[in-house]
C-alpha positions as CSV (number, residue, x, y, z in Angstrom):
1,M,0.0,0.0,0.0
2,T,1.5,3.4,-1.0
3,D,1.2,6.6,0.9
4,F,-1.2,9.3,-0.4
5,Y,0.7,11.8,-2.5
6,D,0.1,15.3,-1.4
7,P,1.3,17.8,-4.1
8,W,1.4,20.7,-1.5
9,Q,3.6,18.9,1.0
10,E,6.9,20.3,-0.3
11,Q,5.7,23.9,0.0
12,L,4.1,23.2,3.4
13,S,7.2,21.7,4.9
14,P,9.0,25.0,5.7
15,L,5.8,26.2,7.4
16,I,5.6,23.1,9.5
17,Q,9.2,23.6,10.6
18,R,8.7,27.3,11.3
19,F,5.6,26.8,13.5
20,N,7.1,23.7,15.2
21,R,10.1,25.8,16.1
22,E,7.8,28.7,17.3
23,A,5.8,26.4,19.5
24,Q,8.9,24.8,21.0
25,A,10.5,28.2,21.6
26,A,7.4,29.6,23.3
27,G,7.3,26.6,25.6
28,K,10.8,27.4,26.8
29,G,10.2,31.1,27.0
30,V,12.6,31.8,24.1
31,A,12.0,34.7,21.7
32,W,13.0,34.9,18.1
33,D,16.6,36.1,17.4
34,F,16.1,38.6,14.6
35,P,18.9,40.3,12.6
36,E,19.5,44.0,13.0
37,E,17.7,44.9,9.8
38,V,14.5,43.6,11.4
39,T,15.0,45.0,15.0
40,S,15.9,48.5,13.7
41,S,12.5,48.9,11.9
42,T,9.7,51.0,13.1
43,F,7.4,48.0,12.7
44,Y,9.5,45.9,15.1
45,R,9.7,48.7,17.7
46,E,6.0,49.4,17.6
47,L,5.3,45.7,18.0
48,A,7.6,45.5,20.9
49,T,5.8,48.2,22.7
50,G,2.5,46.4,22.3
51,G,0.7,49.2,20.6
52,L,0.7,48.0,17.0
53,E,-0.4,44.3,17.2
54,K,-4.1,45.1,17.9
55,R,-4.2,47.5,15.0
56,L,-2.9,45.1,12.3
57,G,-6.2,43.2,11.9
58,V,-9.7,43.2,13.2
59,P,-11.4,40.9,15.7
60,F,-13.2,38.3,13.5
61,W,-16.3,38.5,15.8
62,E,-16.9,42.1,14.6
63,L,-18.0,40.4,11.4
64,A,-19.6,37.2,12.7
65,K,-19.8,36.3,16.3
66,P,-20.0,32.6,17.4
67,K,-23.4,31.7,18.9
68,K,-24.1,29.3,21.8
69,N,-23.7,25.7,20.8
70,D,-22.3,26.6,17.3
71,R,-19.9,24.1,15.8
72,C,-16.9,26.2,14.9
73,L,-13.8,25.1,12.9
74,D,-10.6,27.2,13.2
75,V,-8.3,26.3,10.4
76,A,-4.6,27.1,11.1
77,C,-5.8,27.7,14.6
78,G,-2.5,28.2,16.5
79,G,-3.4,29.0,20.1
80,D,-6.7,30.6,19.3
81,F,-8.6,28.5,21.8
82,F,-6.7,30.3,24.5
83,F,-6.8,33.8,22.9
84,Y,-10.5,34.1,22.1
85,P,-13.5,34.0,24.6
86,W,-15.0,30.7,23.6
87,A,-16.4,30.1,27.1
88,E,-18.2,33.5,26.9
89,W,-19.7,32.5,23.6
90,Q,-20.4,28.9,24.7
91,A,-19.4,27.8,21.2
92,N,-17.8,24.4,20.4
93,F,-14.3,24.6,19.0
94,W,-12.6,22.3,16.5
95,G,-9.1,23.2,15.5
96,Q,-6.7,22.2,12.7
97,D,-3.1,23.1,12.4
98,L,0.1,22.2,10.5
99,S,2.3,22.0,13.5
100,P,2.4,18.7,15.5
101,A,4.3,20.5,18.3
102,L,1.7,23.2,18.6
103,A,-1.2,20.7,18.4
104,K,0.4,18.6,21.1
105,V,0.6,21.5,23.5
106,I,-3.0,22.6,22.8
107,N,-4.5,19.2,23.0
108,S,-2.9,18.6,26.4
109,R,-3.7,22.0,27.9
110,A,-7.0,23.1,26.4
111,P,-9.2,20.4,28.1
112,Q,-8.1,21.8,31.4
113,L,-9.5,25.2,30.4
114,N,-12.8,23.9,29.1
115,S,-13.2,20.2,28.2
116,K,-16.9,20.6,27.2
117,L,-16.3,23.2,24.4
118,F,-12.8,22.0,23.2
119,K,-13.2,19.2,20.6
120,G,-9.5,18.8,19.8
121,V,-6.9,20.0,17.3
122,R,-6.1,17.9,14.3
123,V,-2.7,18.0,12.5
124,A,-3.3,18.5,8.8
125,G,-2.9,21.1,6.0
126,A,-5.9,23.3,5.6
127,H,-6.6,21.8,2.1
128,R,-7.4,18.4,3.8
129,M,-10.4,18.6,6.1
130,D,-11.6,15.2,7.4
131,Y,-15.0,16.3,8.6
132,E,-18.6,15.5,7.7
133,E,-20.2,17.6,5.0
134,N,-22.3,20.6,6.1
135,F,-21.1,20.1,9.7
136,F,-19.9,23.5,10.8
137,D,-21.9,26.6,11.8
138,L,-18.8,28.9,11.4
139,V,-15.3,28.5,9.9
140,L,-12.3,30.7,10.6
141,A,-9.5,30.8,8.1
142,L,-7.2,33.4,9.6
143,G,-3.4,33.6,9.4
144,L,-2.9,31.2,6.5
145,S,-3.6,32.7,3.1
146,Y,-0.4,34.7,2.8
147,Y,1.9,31.8,3.4
148,M,0.9,29.9,0.3
149,P,0.0,30.7,-3.3
150,L,-3.5,31.7,-4.4
151,D,-4.2,28.3,-5.8
152,Y,-3.7,26.7,-2.4
153,S,-6.2,29.1,-0.8
154,A,-8.7,28.2,-3.6
155,Q,-8.3,24.5,-2.6
156,V,-8.8,25.4,1.1
157,L,-12.0,27.3,0.2
158,I,-13.3,24.4,-1.8
159,E,-12.8,22.2,1.3
160,I,-14.5,24.8,3.5
161,R,-17.4,24.8,1.1
162,R,-17.8,21.1,1.7
163,V,-17.8,21.1,5.5
164,V,-19.7,24.4,6.3
165,K,-23.4,24.7,6.4
166,S,-25.1,26.6,3.6
167,G,-25.3,30.3,4.4
168,A,-23.1,29.9,7.5
169,P,-20.3,32.5,8.0
170,V,-16.8,31.9,6.8
171,L,-14.1,34.4,8.0
172,F,-11.2,34.5,5.7
173,E,-8.1,36.8,6.3
174,V,-5.8,38.2,3.7
175,V,-2.9,40.6,3.7
176,E,-3.5,44.2,2.5
177,P,-1.1,44.6,-0.4
178,N,-0.8,48.3,0.0
179,S,-0.3,48.4,3.7
180,P,2.6,50.7,4.9
181,W,3.8,47.8,7.1
182,I,3.9,45.1,4.4
183,D,7.7,45.3,3.6
184,A,8.8,45.2,7.2
185,W,6.4,42.5,8.1
186,G,7.5,40.4,5.1
187,L,11.1,40.8,6.2
188,M,10.3,39.6,9.6
189,E,8.5,36.6,8.2
190,M,11.5,35.8,6.1
191,A,13.7,35.9,9.2
192,K,11.4,33.3,10.7
193,G,12.0,31.1,7.7
194,T,8.7,31.6,5.8
195,E,7.9,33.2,2.5
196,V,4.9,35.4,2.2
197,Y,2.7,36.1,-0.8
198,F,1.2,39.5,-1.6
199,T,-2.0,39.0,-3.6
200,E,-4.1,41.9,-4.9
201,L,-7.6,42.2,-3.4
202,E,-9.2,42.0,-6.8
203,D,-7.6,38.6,-7.3
204,W,-8.9,37.4,-3.9
205,E,-12.4,38.6,-4.7
206,T,-12.3,36.9,-8.1
207,T,-11.2,33.7,-6.4
208,F,-13.9,33.9,-3.8
209,K,-16.5,34.0,-6.6
210,Q,-14.8,31.3,-8.6
211,V,-15.1,28.8,-5.8
212,G,-18.8,29.7,-5.3
213,S,-18.7,32.0,-2.3
214,Q,-20.4,35.3,-1.8
215,I,-18.7,38.3,-0.2
216,Q,-21.1,39.6,2.5
217,S,-18.7,42.3,3.9
218,S,-15.1,42.9,4.9
219,K,-13.1,44.9,7.4
220,A,-9.5,45.9,7.5
221,G,-6.8,46.8,10.0
222,E,-3.4,48.3,9.1
223,L,-2.0,45.0,7.6
224,F,-4.8,42.4,7.4
225,R,-8.3,42.4,5.9
226,T,-11.0,39.9,6.9
227,Y,-13.7,38.9,4.6
228,L,-17.1,37.5,5.6
229,L,-18.1,34.9,3.1
230,T,-21.0,32.5,2.7
231,F,-21.5,29.5,0.4
């Protein structure tokens, strides 16, 4: 029996390494060691003071707020179960992430925080969702679109279309290509070992339509824009 061939695996491998390293470093309380060209930037200094991070994007719940007993899927979830008020919303959380190291940490700690709402984090690329059709009441796809080419995100959206209920909200985050912070942010990401892709908003909106979604609204911060989509 041969293993399933995944044509995206080669491009995903650097991301897996980067986020594994990030999770392991965070567990040891170790920060990234950036070169001087990163640490000398205004972007880095403003991030370090804590004033910029909240302005880069928008809270997804300003576009669509989870409801009580909703089944919510967070793709490329990272530590979102710890960062967002799921207990306040009383919404059920399913997570998926590339990083085995990160998933291991979350799966061991999250049940201690709320074992009723936390349904586990699976390790897989966002283009492979092993869930029932029409299962979720809300899907988050934040923090992933700019690490892979547009074709990959199209495949992710096709998977989301399969697992989300008709008319249910899908929150999809992209990078603002004309952001004043984009070059400094891209340099920082390169220092972490990851390439980023800058896609025009017109191309995103064309792709959303091609995969069968409708744009309901969008809202932008200083670096990231979140779209509210439905299928």
